[in-house]
C-alpha positions in Angstrom: 0.0 0.0 0.0 1.3 3.5 -0.8 1.9 6.2 1.7 -1.0 8.2 0.3 -3.4 5.2 0.4 -2.4 4.7 4.1 -3.1 8.4 4.8 -6.4 8.3 3.1 -7.5 5.1 4.9 -7.7 7.1 8.1 -11.1 8.3 7.0 -12.6 4.9 6.4 -15.4 4.3 8.9 -14.9 7.7 10.6 -17.9 9.9 11.5 -17.3 13.2 9.8 -19.4 16.4 9.9 -18.9 18.8 6.9 -20.4 22.3 7.4 -21.2 23.9 4.1 -21.8 20.6 2.2 -24.2 22.2 -0.2 -21.5 24.7 -1.4 -19.1 24.0 -4.3 -16.0 23.0 -2.2 -18.1 21.4 0.6 -20.0 19.2 -1.9 -16.8 17.9 -3.5 -15.2 17.3 0.0 -18.3 15.4 1.2 -18.3 13.3 -1.9 -14.6 12.5 -1.6 -14.9 11.6 2.1 -17.8 9.3 1.3 -15.8 7.7 -1.5 -13.0 7.0 1.1 -15.5 5.2 3.3 -16.3 7.9 5.8 -19.7 8.2 7.4 -20.5 11.8 6.3 -23.1 14.1 7.7 -23.5 17.5 6.1 -24.9 20.6 7.7 -25.7 23.6 5.5 -28.4 25.8 4.1 -30.4 24.1 1.3 -28.7 24.2 -2.1 -29.2 27.4 -4.1 -29.3 28.1 -7.8 -30.8 26.5 -10.9 -28.4 23.5 -11.0 -26.6 23.3 -7.6 -23.5 21.1 -7.5 -24.9 19.3 -4.5 -27.9 18.2 -6.5 -25.9 17.4 -9.7 -23.7 15.0 -7.6 -26.8 13.4 -6.1 -25.1 14.0 -2.8 -28.4 13.7 -0.9 -28.3 10.0 -1.7 -24.6 9.6 -0.7 -24.3 11.6 2.6 -26.7 12.3 5.4 -27.5 16.0 4.9 -29.2 18.2 7.6 -30.6 21.6 6.5 -29.5 24.2 8.9 -27.8 27.5 9.4 -24.5 27.8 11.4 -25.9 31.0 12.9 -28.5 28.9 14.7 -26.6 27.3 17.7 -29.6 25.1 18.6 -29.8 23.6 15.1 -26.0 23.1 15.2 -26.2 21.4 18.6 -28.9 19.0 17.3 -26.7 18.2 14.2 -23.6 17.5 16.4 -25.7 15.3 18.7 -27.1 13.3 15.8 -23.8 13.0 13.9 -21.5 12.4 16.9 -18.5 13.4 14.6 -14.9 12.5 15.2 -13.7 15.0 12.6 -15.3 18.3 11.6 -14.6 20.1 8.4 -15.9 23.7 8.6 -16.5 25.2 5.2 -19.9 27.0 5.8 -19.6 30.7 5.1 -21.1 33.6 3.3 -18.5 33.3 0.6 -19.4 36.0 -1.9 -17.3 39.1 -1.8 -19.8 41.2 -3.7 -22.7 40.1 -1.5 -20.6 41.2 1.5 -20.8 44.7 0.3 -24.6 44.6 0.0 -25.2 42.5 3.1 -22.2 43.1 5.5 -24.2 42.1 8.6 -25.1 38.8 7.1 -21.5 38.2 6.2 -20.2 39.0 9.7 -23.0 37.1 11.5 -22.3 34.0 9.3 -18.5 34.1 9.1 -17.9 35.3 12.6 -20.9 34.3 14.7 -21.5 31.1 12.8 -17.8 30.1 13.1 -17.9 30.7 16.8 -21.0 28.5 17.0 -19.1 25.7 15.2 -16.0 26.2 17.5 -18.3 26.0 20.6 -19.8 22.8 19.4 -16.4 21.3 18.7 -15.3 22.3 22.2 -18.5 20.8 23.8 -18.6 17.6 21.8 -16.4 14.8 23.4 -16.4 12.7 20.2 -14.6 15.4 18.2 -10.9 14.7 17.8 -10.1 17.1 15.0 -11.3 20.3 13.4 -10.2 21.4 9.9 -11.1 25.0 9.4 -11.3 26.0 5.7 -10.8 29.7 5.0 -9.9 31.9 2.0 -6.8 33.7 0.7 -8.9 36.8 1.3 -8.2 36.5 5.0 -4.7 37.9 4.3 -3.9 41.6 3.9 -4.0 42.2 0.2 -0.5 43.1 -0.8 -1.1 42.8 -4.6 1.6 40.2 -4.9 1.9 38.0 -7.9 2.4 34.9 -5.7 0.1 33.2 -3.4 -0.3 33.9 0.3 1.2 31.8 3.1 -0.1 31.1 6.6 2.7 33.2 8.0 1.5 36.3 6.1 -0.3 39.2 7.9 -4.1 38.8 8.3 -6.2 41.6 7.2 -9.1 42.7 5.2 -10.3 45.9 3.8 -13.8 44.8 2.7 -16.5 43.0 4.7 -15.8 39.5 3.4 -12.0 39.7 3.8 -12.3 41.3 7.3 -14.8 38.6 8.3 -12.4 35.8 7.2 -9.4 37.4 8.9 -11.3 37.9 12.2 -12.7 34.3 12.1 -9.1 33.1 11.7 -8.2 34.9 14.9 -11.1 33.3 16.6 -10.0 29.8 15.5 -6.5 30.5 16.7 -7.8 31.7 20.1 -9.9 28.5 20.5 -7.0 26.4 19.5 -4.7 28.0 22.0 -7.3 28.1 24.8 -9.0 24.7 24.4 
């Protein structure tokens, strides 16, 4: 068996919760984890759009999906209690930069408050052994570089979306260091 196969085998049989499984990245991740043999529960708003990727994949027949909003701590508590996850992949977010200009409060409530709700549930759920927090390169201060950003670069954000992702990254670091 190759080293990669050994690494991927760690997901076989694991209970995994993916927030944002109806989004583009979340739906691909949920499908991939299910293909690796994980018991995947997804938690997200219902799929949007004319032909959502979640629906095109038939993901509702592959993973256990729970409609919910990460801003709703009670709904998140019920999902964690039902899923009893060992690993949580947090991808749920208001992820549209242009929408953040029109609806900054929604963006901050989702990306900050919703992320704190997920962090709280990870902290309170004894079955959780790992959290993978997915963010965006927009969490870094825009330097107009031609190369990609690194985790050691300065966090920042001059628009609502970018600022919300940078602040959420600080929250994740605080929870990691504290709990």
